[in-house]
C-alpha positions in Angstrom: 0.0 0.0 0.0 1.4 3.4 -1.0 2.1 5.8 1.8 -0.9 7.8 2.8 -3.6 5.1 2.8 -3.6 5.5 6.6 -2.8 9.2 6.5 -2.4 9.9 10.2 0.3 7.3 10.8 2.5 8.3 13.7 2.5 12.0 12.9 0.0 13.0 15.5 -3.7 13.6 15.4 -3.4 17.2 14.2 -1.0 16.6 11.3 -2.2 16.7 7.7 -1.4 13.7 5.5 1.7 14.0 3.4 2.0 13.0 -0.3 5.7 12.3 0.0 6.8 8.9 -1.4 5.6 6.7 -4.2 2.0 7.1 -5.1 -0.2 7.2 -8.2 -3.0 9.5 -9.2 -5.7 7.6 -7.4 -3.8 7.6 -4.2 -3.0 11.3 -4.5 -6.7 12.0 -4.9 -7.5 9.7 -1.9 -5.0 11.8 0.1 -6.7 15.0 -1.0 -10.1 13.6 0.1 -8.6 12.7 3.5 -7.6 16.3 4.0 -11.2 17.0 5.0 -10.5 15.2 8.3 -7.8 17.7 9.3 -10.0 20.6 8.3 -12.6 19.7 10.9 -14.5 17.5 8.4 -16.5 20.4 6.8 -19.3 19.9 4.4 -18.6 20.3 0.6 -20.5 23.6 0.8 -18.3 24.9 3.5 -15.1 23.6 1.8 -16.1 25.2 -1.5 -16.7 28.5 0.3 -13.3 28.4 1.9 -11.5 27.5 -1.3 -13.5 29.7 -3.7 -14.2 26.7 -5.8 -17.5 25.7 -7.3 -19.0 22.7 -5.5 -19.1 20.7 -8.8 -15.4 21.5 -9.4 -14.5 20.4 -5.8 -16.5 17.2 -6.1 -14.9 16.4 -9.4 -11.4 17.1 -8.0 -12.0 14.7 -5.1 -13.7 11.9 -7.1 -11.8 8.7 -7.7 -14.1 8.3 -10.8 -12.0 10.8 -12.6 -9.0 9.8 -14.8 -5.8 11.7 -14.2 -5.1 14.5 -11.7 -7.2 17.6 -11.0 -5.7 20.9 -12.1 -2.9 22.3 -9.9 -4.7 25.5 -9.2 -7.7 23.5 -7.9 -5.3 21.4 -5.6 -3.7 24.6 -4.3 -7.0 26.2 -3.5 -8.1 23.1 -1.6 -4.8 22.9 0.3 -5.3 26.5 1.4 -8.9 25.9 2.5 -7.7 23.0 4.6 -5.0 25.0 6.3 -2.0 23.4 4.5 0.7 26.0 3.8 4.4 26.4 3.6 6.6 23.3 3.2 3.6 21.0 3.3 1.9 22.8 0.4 5.2 22.8 -1.6 5.5 19.1 -1.0 2.0 18.5 -2.4 2.8 20.6 -5.5 6.1 18.7 -6.1 4.3 15.4 -6.0 1.6 16.7 -8.3 4.2 17.8 -10.9 6.1 14.5 -10.6 2.9 12.6 -11.2 1.8 14.8 -14.1 5.3 14.5 -15.7 5.0 10.7 -15.4 1.5 10.8 -17.0 2.8 13.0 -19.8 5.7 10.5 -20.6 3.4 7.4 -20.5 3.1 5.9 -24.0 -0.4 5.9 -25.4 -1.9 2.5 -25.3 -5.1 1.3 -26.9 -7.6 0.8 -24.1 -8.2 -2.8 -25.0 -4.6 -3.7 -25.3 -3.2 -6.0 -22.5 -1.1 -4.3 -19.9 2.0 -6.3 -21.0 1.8 -5.2 -24.6 0.8 -8.5 -26.1 -2.1 -8.6 -28.5 -5.5 -9.5 -27.1 -9.0 -9.8 -28.3 -11.6 -7.4 -27.1 -13.6 -4.3 -27.7 -12.1 -1.0 -28.6 -13.1 0.4 -25.2 -12.1 -1.0 -21.8 -15.3 -1.6 -19.7 -15.8 0.9 -16.8 -18.9 -0.4 -15.2 -18.6 0.7 -11.6 -21.6 2.5 -10.3 -21.1 6.1 -9.1 -18.8 7.0 -6.3 -20.5 7.9 -3.0 -19.0 11.1 -1.7 -20.9 10.8 1.6 -19.4 7.3 2.4 -18.6 7.2 6.1 -16.9 5.0 8.6 -15.7 1.4 8.2 -12.1 2.5 8.8 -11.1 -0.8 10.4 -12.5 -2.8 7.4 -11.0 -0.3 4.9 -7.6 -0.5 6.6 -7.6 -4.3 6.2 -8.7 -4.2 2.6 -6.2 -1.5 1.7 -3.5 -3.7 3.3 -4.7 -6.6 1.1 -4.4 -4.5 -2.0 -1.1 -3.1 -1.0 0.2 -6.7 -0.8 -1.7 -7.7 -4.0 1.4 -7.0 -6.1 3.3 -10.0 -4.7 0.2 -12.2 -5.0 -0.6 -11.2 -8.6 3.0 -11.6 -9.6 2.6 -15.2 -8.8 -0.5 -15.4 -10.9 -3.0 -15.4 -8.0 -6.3 -13.6 -8.3 -7.1 -11.4 -5.2 -10.6 -12.2 -4.0 -12.3 -10.3 -1.1 -15.9 -10.9 0.0 -17.9 -8.4 2.0 -20.6 -10.2 3.9 -23.3 -9.1 6.3 -27.0 -8.6 6.8 -29.2 -6.7 4.4 -28.8 -2.9 4.6 -25.5 -3.1 6.5 -23.6 -1.3 3.7 -21.8 -4.1 1.9 -22.2 -2.7 -1.6 -21.2 0.8 -0.5 -18.0 -0.5 1.0 -17.2 -2.6 -2.0 -17.7 0.3 -4.4 -15.8 2.7 -2.2 -12.8 0.4 -2.3 -13.2 -0.3 -6.0 -13.1 3.4 -6.8 -10.0 3.8 -4.7 -8.1 1.1 -6.5 -9.6 1.3 -10.0 -6.6 3.1 -11.5 -4.5 0.0 -10.9 -6.7 -2.0 -13.3 -6.3 -0.1 -16.5 -7.9 -2.9 -18.6 -11.2 -2.1 -17.1 -13.7 -2.8 -14.3 -16.7 -5.2 -14.6 -19.7 -4.9 -12.4 -22.8 -7.2 -12.1 -25.7 -7.3 -9.7 -26.2 -11.1 -9.2 -29.6 -10.5 -7.5 -28.8 -13.2 -5.0 -31.6 -12.1 -2.6 -34.3 -11.9 -5.3 -36.8 -14.6 -6.3 -35.0 -14.8 -9.6 -31.3 -14.6 -9.1 -29.1 -14.0 -12.1 -27.7 -17.3 -13.4 -24.0 -17.6 -13.7 -24.3 -18.1 -17.5 -26.3 -14.9 -17.8 -23.6 -12.9 -15.9 -20.9 -14.5 -18.1 -22.7 -13.4 -21.2 -22.9 -9.9 -20.0 -19.2 -9.9 -19.2 -18.2 -11.4 -22.5 -20.2 -8.9 -24.5 -18.6 -6.1 -22.4 -15.2 -7.4 -23.4 -16.0 -7.2 -27.1 -17.4 -10.6 -27.9 -20.3 -10.3 -30.4 -23.6 -11.6 -29.0 -23.8 -14.3 -31.7 -20.2 -15.4 -30.8 -21.0 -16.1 -27.2 -20.7 -19.9 -26.8 -23.5 -22.1 -25.4 -23.1 -23.7 -22.0 -21.7 -22.2 -18.8 -18.5 -24.1 -18.9 -17.7 -22.8 -22.4 -18.5 -19.3 -21.4 -16.4 -19.5 -18.3 -13.4 -20.9 -20.3 -13.6 -18.1 -22.8 -14.0 -15.5 -20.1 -10.8 -16.8 -18.4 -8.9 -16.9 -21.6 -9.9 -13.3 -22.5 -8.8 -12.1 -19.0 -5.5 -14.0 -18.9 -3.5 -11.2 -20.6 -5.4 -8.4 -18.8 -5.4 -6.7 -15.5 -9.0 -6.2 -14.4 -11.2 -5.4 -11.4 -14.4 -7.4 -11.1 -17.3 -6.5 -8.6 -19.9 -9.3 -8.0 -22.7 -7.7 -6.0 -25.3 -9.6 -4.0 -24.1 -13.1 -4.5 -26.4 -15.8 -3.3 -23.7 -18.5 -2.7 -20.3 -19.7 -3.7 -21.7 -21.7 -6.6 -23.1 -18.6 -8.3 -19.7 -16.8 -8.3 -17.1 -19.5 -9.0 -17.5 -19.4 -12.8 -17.1 -15.6 -12.7 -13.7 -15.6 -11.1 -10.6 -15.5 -13.4 -8.4 -18.5 -13.3 -5.1 -16.6 -13.0 -3.6 -13.2 -13.5 -3.2 -9.8 -11.9 -7.0 -9.4 -11.2 -9.0 -8.4 -8.2 -12.5 -9.7 -7.4 -14.8 -8.0 -4.9 -17.9 -9.9 -3.8 -20.8 -8.8 -1.6 -23.2 -11.4 -0.1 -25.5 -12.1 2.8 -23.9 -15.5 3.0 -20.5 -16.0 4.5 -19.6 -18.0 1.4 -17.8 -20.6 3.5 -16.9 -22.8 0.6 -15.3 -20.2 -1.6 -11.6 -20.9 -1.6 -8.7 -18.4 -1.2 -11.0 -15.6 -0.2 -10.3 -12.7 2.2 -13.6 -12.1 4.1 -14.8 -8.9 5.8 -17.9 -9.4 7.9 -19.8 -6.2 8.3 -21.9 -5.4 11.4 -24.0 -2.4 12.1 -22.3 1.0 12.6 -21.0 2.2 15.9 -23.0 5.2 17.3 -20.3 7.7 16.4 -20.1 6.4 12.8 -23.9 6.4 12.5 -24.1 10.0 13.6 -21.3 11.1 11.3 -23.2 9.5 8.3 -26.5 11.2 9.2 -24.7 14.5 9.6 -23.1 14.2 6.2 -26.4 13.4 4.6 -28.6 16.1 6.2 -26.1 18.6 7.5 -24.4 18.8 10.8 -26.3 22.0 11.8 -29.6 20.2 11.7 -28.4 17.6 14.1 -26.8 20.1 16.5 -30.1 21.9 16.9 -31.8 18.8 18.3 -29.2 16.6 20.0 -31.6 14.5 22.1 -33.9 13.8 19.1 -30.8 12.9 17.1 -29.8 10.3 19.6 -33.3 8.8 19.7 -33.4 8.6 15.9 -30.0 6.9 15.7 -31.1 4.5 18.5 -34.1 3.6 16.5 -32.0 3.0 13.4 -29.8 0.7 15.5 -26.7 1.5 13.4 -28.1 0.1 10.2 -26.7 2.2 7.3 -29.8 1.6 5.1 -32.1 2.8 7.9 -29.9 5.9 8.4 -30.0 6.8 4.7 -33.8 6.3 4.6 -34.2 8.7 7.6 -31.9 11.2 5.8 -34.0 10.9 2.7 -37.1 11.7 4.7 -35.5 14.7 6.3 -34.2 16.0 3.0 -37.7 15.5 1.5 -39.3 17.4 4.3 -36.8 20.2 5.2 -39.2 21.8 7.7 -39.8 18.5 9.6 -38.3 18.7 13.1 -36.1 15.8 14.3 -38.3 15.5 17.4 -41.3 14.8 15.2 -39.5 12.0 13.3 -38.1 10.6 16.6 -41.7 10.4 17.9 -42.8 8.4 14.9 -39.9 6.0 15.2 -40.5 5.5 18.9 -43.5 3.2 18.3 -42.0 -0.2 17.7 -45.2 -1.4 16.0 -44.8 1.3 13.4 -41.0 1.7 13.1 -40.6 -0.5 10.0 -43.4 1.5 8.4 -41.4 4.7 9.0 -38.2 3.3 7.6 -39.3 3.5 4.0 -38.9 6.1 1.2 -39.4 5.7 -2.5 -37.7 2.5 -3.6 -35.8 2.0 -0.3 -37.3 0.1 2.7 -35.8 -1.8 5.6 -38.7 -4.2 5.6 -38.2 -5.1 1.9 -34.4 -5.6 2.5 -35.1 -8.0 5.4 -37.9 -9.7 3.5 -35.5 -10.6 0.7 -33.3 -12.4 3.1 -36.3 -14.1 4.8 -37.4 -15.4 1.4 -34.1 -17.2 0.9 -34.8 -19.4 3.9 -36.2 -22.9 3.8 -39.3 -23.6 5.9 -37.5 -24.8 9.0 -35.0 -21.9 9.0 -37.8 -19.4 8.4 -39.9 -20.7 11.4 -36.9 -20.6 13.8 -36.1 -17.1 12.6 -39.7 -15.9 13.2 -40.0 -17.6 16.6 -36.7 -15.9 17.7 -38.5 -12.6 17.0 -40.9 -13.4 19.9 -38.0 -13.1 22.4 -37.1 -9.6 23.7 -34.0 -10.6 25.6 -30.6 -9.5 24.3 -29.4 -13.0 23.3 -30.3 -16.7 23.2 -28.3 -19.9 23.5 -29.0 -23.3 21.8 -30.8 -24.7 24.9 -33.1 -21.8 25.3 -33.7 -21.7 21.5 -34.5 -25.4 21.5 -37.1 -24.8 24.2 -38.6 -21.9 22.3 -38.9 -24.0 19.1 -39.9 -27.2 20.8 -37.2 -29.1 18.9 -34.1 -31.1 20.0 -31.0 -29.1 20.9 -28.7 -30.5 18.2 -31.3 -29.7 15.4 -31.8 -26.2 16.8 -28.1 -25.6 17.1 -27.6 -26.5 13.4 -30.4 -24.1 12.3 -29.0 -21.3 14.4 -25.6 -21.8 12.8 -27.3 -21.6 9.3 -29.1 -18.4 10.2 -25.8 -17.0 11.5 -24.0 -17.9 8.3 -26.7 -15.9 6.4 -26.1 -12.9 8.8 -29.7 -13.1 10.1 -28.3 -13.8 13.5 -25.3 -12.3 15.2 -23.0 -14.0 17.7 -22.3 -12.2 20.9 -20.0 -15.0 22.2 -19.5 -18.7 21.3 -22.9 -20.5 21.2 -24.8 -17.3 21.9 -26.9 -15.6 19.3 -28.7 -12.3 19.0 -31.0 -10.6 16.5 -30.2 -7.1 15.5 -32.9 -4.7 16.9 -34.6 -4.0 13.6 -34.3 -7.6 12.5 -36.1 -8.7 15.7 -39.0 -6.3 14.9 -39.2 -7.8 11.4 -39.0 -11.4 12.7 -41.8 -10.6 15.3 -43.9 -9.0 12.6 -43.5 -12.1 10.3 -44.2 -14.4 13.3 -47.5 -12.6 13.8 -48.3 -12.9 10.2 -47.2 -16.5 9.6 -47.5 -18.3 13.0 -50.9 -19.1 14.6 -51.5 -17.2 17.9 -51.7 -20.3 20.0 -48.4 -21.5 18.5 -46.7 -18.2 19.4 -48.1 -18.3 22.9 -46.9 -21.8 23.4 -43.4 -21.1 22.1 -43.0 -18.1 24.4 -44.3 -20.0 27.4 -41.8 -22.8 26.7 -38.9 -20.4 26.5 -39.8 -18.5 29.8 -40.5 -21.8 31.6 -37.1 -23.0 30.5 -35.5 -19.9 32.0 -37.3 -20.5 35.2 -36.3 -24.2 35.3 -32.7 -23.4 34.5 -32.6 -20.6 37.1 -34.1 -23.0 39.7 -31.3 -25.5 39.0 -28.7 -22.8 39.4 -30.2 -21.5 42.6 -30.3 -25.0 44.2 -26.5 -25.3 43.4 -25.9 -22.0 45.2 -28.2 -22.8 48.1 -29.6 -26.4 48.4 -31.9 -25.2 51.2 -33.5 -22.5 49.2 -37.4 -22.6 49.3 -38.3 -22.2 45.6 -41.7 -22.0 44.0 -42.7 -24.8 41.5 -41.6 -24.6 37.9 -43.8 -25.1 34.8 -43.2 -27.9 32.5 -42.0 -27.1 29.0 -41.9 -30.6 27.6 -38.1 -31.2 27.5 -36.5 -31.7 30.9 -33.2 -32.8 29.2 -32.7 -29.2 28.1 -32.3 -27.9 31.6 -28.6 -27.4 32.4 -27.0 -29.4 35.2 -24.7 -27.5 37.7 -22.3 -29.7 39.6 -20.8 -26.8 41.6 -21.9 -23.4 42.9 -19.1 -21.9 40.8 -20.7 -23.4 37.6 -24.1 -22.0 38.7 -22.6 -18.5 39.3 -20.9 -18.6 35.9 -24.2 -19.4 34.2 -26.1 -16.7 36.2 -23.5 -14.1 35.2 -23.8 -15.0 31.5 -27.6 -15.1 31.6 -28.3 -12.2 33.9 -29.7 -9.8 31.3 -31.7 -12.5 29.7 -33.2 -13.5 33.1 -34.3 -9.9 33.8 -35.8 -9.7 30.3 -37.6 -13.0 30.9 -39.3 -11.7 34.1 -40.3 -8.5 32.2 -41.6 -10.4 29.2 -43.6 -12.8 31.4 -45.3 -9.9 33.0 -46.0 -8.2 29.7 -47.4 -11.5 28.3 -49.7 -11.7 31.4 -48.0 -14.9 32.5 -48.4 -13.5 36.0 -47.5 -16.5 38.1 -44.4 -17.3 36.0 -43.2 -13.8 36.3 -43.2 -13.6 40.1 -42.0 -17.2 40.5 -39.0 -16.5 38.3 -38.3 -13.2 40.1 -38.4 -15.1 43.4 -36.0 -17.8 42.1 -33.4 -15.1 41.1 -33.3 -13.8 44.7 -30.5 -16.1 45.8 -28.2 -14.9 43.0 -29.0 -11.2 43.4 -28.6 -11.4 47.2 -25.1 -13.0 46.7 -23.8 -10.7 44.0 -25.8 -7.5 44.9 -27.0 -6.5 41.5 -29.3 -3.9 43.1 -31.0 -2.5 40.0 -31.8 -5.9 38.5 -33.0 -7.1 41.9 -35.4 -4.2 42.4 -36.6 -4.3 38.8 -37.5 -8.0 38.8 -39.0 -7.8 42.3 -41.3 -4.9 41.3 -42.2 -6.6 38.1 -43.0 -9.7 40.0 -45.1 -7.8 42.6 -47.1 -6.0 39.8 -47.7 -9.4 38.1 -48.8 -11.1 41.3 -51.3 -8.2 42.0 -52.5 -8.3 38.4 -53.2 -12.0 38.9 -54.7 -11.6 42.3 -52.1 -14.0 43.7 -51.7 -13.3 47.4 -48.8 -15.7 47.8 -46.8 -14.0 45.0 -47.6 -10.6 46.4 -46.3 -11.5 49.8 -43.2 -13.2 48.4 -42.3 -10.1 46.3 -42.9 -7.8 49.2 -40.6 -9.9 51.3 -37.9 -9.7 48.5 -38.3 -5.9 48.3 -37.9 -5.8 52.1 -34.6 -7.7 52.1 -33.4 -5.4 49.2 -34.4 -2.3 51.3 -32.3 -3.7 54.2 -29.2 -4.0 52.0 -29.7 -0.5 50.6 -30.1 0.9 54.2 -33.7 1.9 53.5 -35.0 0.6 56.8 -38.4 2.4 56.8 -39.1 0.9 53.4 -38.1 -2.5 54.8 -40.5 -2.2 57.7 -43.4 -1.3 55.4 -42.7 -4.1 52.9 -42.2 -6.8 55.6 -45.3 -5.6 57.6 -47.4 -5.8 54.4 -46.0 -9.3 53.6 -46.8 -10.5 57.2 -50.4 -9.3 57.1 -50.9 -11.2 53.8 -49.3 -14.4 55.1 -51.4 -14.3 58.2 -54.5 -14.1 56.1 -53.2 -17.1 54.0 -52.4 -19.0 57.2 -49.1 -20.4 55.9 -47.0 -20.9 59.0 -43.6 -21.1 57.3 -44.4 -17.9 55.3 -45.6 -16.2 58.5 -42.3 -17.1 60.2 -40.3 -15.7 57.3 -42.1 -12.4 57.2 -42.0 -12.1 61.0 -38.2 -12.7 61.0 -37.6 -10.1 58.4 -39.8 -7.6 60.2 -37.7 -8.3 63.3 -34.5 -7.4 61.3 -36.2 -4.1 60.3 -37.1 -3.3 63.9 -33.4 -3.9 65.0 -32.2 -1.5 62.3 -34.7 1.1 63.4 -33.5 0.8 67.0 -36.6 -1.1 68.3 -34.5 -3.8 69.9 -37.1 -5.3 72.4 -39.7 -5.6 69.5 -36.9 -7.2 67.4 -36.0 -9.7 70.1 -39.6 -10.8 70.7 -40.4 -11.2 67.0 -37.2 -13.2 66.5 -38.0 -15.5 69.4 -41.5 -16.1 67.8 -39.8 -16.8 64.5 -37.4 -19.3 66.0 -40.3 -21.2 67.7 -42.1 -21.4 64.3 -39.1 -23.0 62.5 -38.2 -25.3 65.4 -41.8 -26.6 65.4 -41.7 -27.0 61.6 -38.4 -28.9 61.7 -36.9 -26.4 59.3 -33.3 -26.6 60.4 -31.8 -24.2 57.8 -34.2 -21.4 58.7 -33.7 -22.2 62.4 -30.0 -21.6 61.9 -30.6 -18.4 60.0 -33.0 -17.2 62.7 -30.4 -17.9 65.5 -27.9 -15.8 63.5 -30.3 -12.9 63.4 -30.9 -13.3 67.1 -27.2 -13.1 67.7 -27.1 -9.6 66.2 -30.0 -8.4 68.4 -28.3 -9.9 71.5 -25.1 -8.1 70.7 -26.9 -4.8 70.4 -28.6 -5.5 73.7 -25.0 -6.0 75.2 -25.5 -9.7 75.9 -22.5 -11.0 74.0 -22.2 -14.3 75.9 -25.7 -15.3 74.9 -25.1 -14.1 71.4 -22.0 -16.3 71.0 -23.9 -19.3 72.2 -26.6 -18.7 69.6 -24.0 -18.1 66.9 -22.2 -21.4 67.6 -25.5 -23.3 67.5 -26.3 -21.6 64.2 -22.8 -22.5 62.8 -23.3 -26.1 63.8 -26.6 -26.3 61.9 -25.0 -24.9 58.7 -22.0 -27.3 59.0 -24.4 -30.3 59.4 -26.2 -29.1 56.2 -22.9 -28.5 54.4 -24.0 -25.0 53.4 -20.8 -23.1 52.9 -22.4 -19.8 52.1 -24.2 -19.7 55.4 -21.1 -21.0 57.3 -19.2 -17.9 56.1 -21.9 -15.6 57.5 -22.0 -17.5 60.8 -18.2 -17.4 61.2 -18.0 -13.7 60.5 -20.8 -13.1 63.0 -18.9 -15.2 65.6 -15.8 -13.1 65.0 -17.6 -9.9 65.6 -19.2 -11.4 68.8 -15.8 -12.5 70.1 -14.4 -9.0 69.4 -17.2 -7.7 71.7 -16.2 -10.2 74.3 -12.5 -9.2 74.0 -11.4 -12.6 72.7 -9.2 -11.2 69.9 -7.4 -14.3 68.9 -10.6 -16.4 68.6 -12.1 -13.5 66.6 -9.2 -13.6 64.2 -9.5 -17.4 63.8 -13.2 -17.2 63.0 -12.9 -14.3 60.6 -9.9 -15.9 58.8 -12.0 -19.1 58.2 -14.9 -17.0 57.1 -12.7 -15.1 54.6 -11.3 -18.4 53.2 -14.8 -19.8 52.7 -16.2 -16.6 51.1 -13.2 -16.4 48.8 -13.6 -20.0 47.7 -17.3 -19.5 46.9 -16.6 -16.1 45.2 -18.9 -14.4 47.7 -17.7 -10.8 47.0 -20.1 -9.1 49.4 -19.2 -11.6 52.1 -15.5 -11.0 51.5 -16.0 -7.3 51.9 -17.8 -7.9 55.3 -15.1 -10.2 56.6 -12.3 -7.8 55.6 -14.1 -5.0 57.4 -14.4 -7.2 60.5 -10.8 -8.3 60.4 -9.8 -4.6 60.2 -11.8 -3.8 63.3 -10.1 -6.6 65.2 -6.6 -5.6 64.2 -7.3 -1.9 65.1 -8.3 -3.0 68.6 -5.0 -4.8 68.8 -3.2 -1.6 67.9 -2.2 -2.9 64.4 -3.5 0.2 62.7 -1.6 -0.1 59.4 -2.8 -3.7 58.8 -6.3 -2.7 59.7 -6.3 0.1 57.2 -5.0 -2.2 54.5 -7.9 -4.6 55.0 -10.4 -1.7 55.1 -9.0 -0.4 51.8 -9.6 -3.9 50.2 -13.1 -4.0 51.7 -13.8 -0.5 50.4 -12.8 -1.6 46.9 -15.3 -4.4 47.0 -18.1 -2.4 48.5 -17.6 0.3 46.0 -17.6 -2.2 43.1 -20.9 -3.6 44.5 -22.3 0.0 44.9 -23.1 -0.8 48.6 -24.0 2.2 50.7 -21.7 0.9 53.5 -18.8 2.1 51.3 -19.5 5.6 52.6 -18.9 4.4 56.2 -15.5 2.9 55.3 -14.5 6.0 53.3 -15.2 8.2 56.4 -13.2 5.7 58.6 -10.2 5.7 56.3 -10.4 9.5 55.9 -10.2 9.9 59.7 
């Protein structure tokens, strides 16, 4: 690649590109175009004003469609407009003169003559079939850098007779053709025997046959129509023979598959082939592939600004962000929006943003004249076989950010291996993206399209059954993970979805945590979608099941959102059990967030409901949580009486785990009542229960509480032993909140022993964890460390 393709290099972000070094006319013009970046990326209108050039003159000077160099006075005016003066300007002018001298000395060659001077058959005019150059092309710098590097290295490849093939693949509307043509215009001057272009119509109902494309190419190369041979093999052989002595660039747009393009690729010679396709073309050999995704937000905004004018976007920044969010980075959608704004110059961006906000109408709004996002997606959908199309449509029912093979299999009601294969096929056609291995996602606009087609093509009962299977799978999988985290957890029953073998198995708590972390966003979405679909019971039961994970990892926002969704769903379904369970969950959350008045209100409401229901275990749970709220509010005697009642309930019920948890809560009250000896006795009884049950998470809590109690008793070494064991357990189980608590306790013990420096080191580590978890206790530690 000639110097200047990546103009900034190591010269600093404010330096203009330099033309020094070997380059040809096309590269010189490409450098001129890149000067806009260093001039603050002005519009052509602004650049024309600064340079005093007509817009048409400026556009022509910067167009890689032109043959030869622009006039020197035009180049000089543009340099001045971009702030390039002095030595830099002189360097540009020297390069221009050197290139012009070389052009003047170049021998005149018949356009159809082979580049090596040998005689060749062909028309009197070299084909130049590239569609027009897009001056508003934006972004794709990473992809362009890779492609430019490929063409920079093409000399070595073509010298050995190898054809350079590059395929741009991606979903409909993602900008494959724009990228291919942008690159083709950049490099076209290197292929003086011409450029061939064909739209293969791969996504249409009647794709262009390979033989038809070959006929077009042969006629373009000068073969009379009556001399074109019959049969694809004969046409392909003649095509390869005619190209052998030439140097040509071939663009094959919208290829359906590898079979359609193989016969259109030269056999050998210094040629380049650019292909665009929605397929990844996995069987096309010796091909450099560039997979295009949607644009990043900054690129999308730059494109819209170039199309409609930066001033219009600056006037309504919030509406601009909303519009770009609705377009989801799809270049086709952005160009359609730009077209609508250009067609209606008085339309405010806020008005258009409001129209796009309605998801049920968004695809209707993304249409103008012959461009439509729905039509683009529809062309890809029509390529699918019946099984692929149904899976694609059903995936549109799911509003979560991603889906794995097990969840998708439950959604489709099909075996996992079958579903996995179809997901891979949809991914190969760029109808599904991959967020990580074995995890798939629909682009936002594609999901709207898939949901729309599902509503049209899938019966309503089939859609409802599919969604229920998926949400029931998430509940079943979450229940399995929660049991691995806490075998004693009291979980609500799960719905059957007809394929128990799809539920993941978790052998360890670590494996369950890893699954939970990966699926967290999907699980929140599942609670929300169950509520929206009026699957009231499923919504609150799933929210209840997630409590163990949220309590362990302290994802406060997700915890609150799912609990409130579950509460609303339970109330909508007139489900008193669900209402009380969700109130209880919100009460525990309020405790962790130090909102103790809220905790009391939630726990009191839950207790009243459970008393009406007459469920003794549920009454005990609500009573115990209300006791914790009383303690935090300073009502220690009320807290103590309630906790004793709670303990009696669980002993009577034979619920040993909750008996241990209640004794642990009792310890904290007894310590506040300055009865540490009684508190330690209750703590050790609680620890014994958890050890008998093998519950390591609860053991860590009991050991840390024992350490704090021993500290109150002045038994410092015993306190250190307990807290060290607690810290070891909590580290092994990756209990970050528990580690933070134990580090805090250890710091308090060490300070009482006069080991201030060690204490502060442990508090600093504790503060880091509490801050990461966004725990309000972090403020207490900051104040302590500050003092």
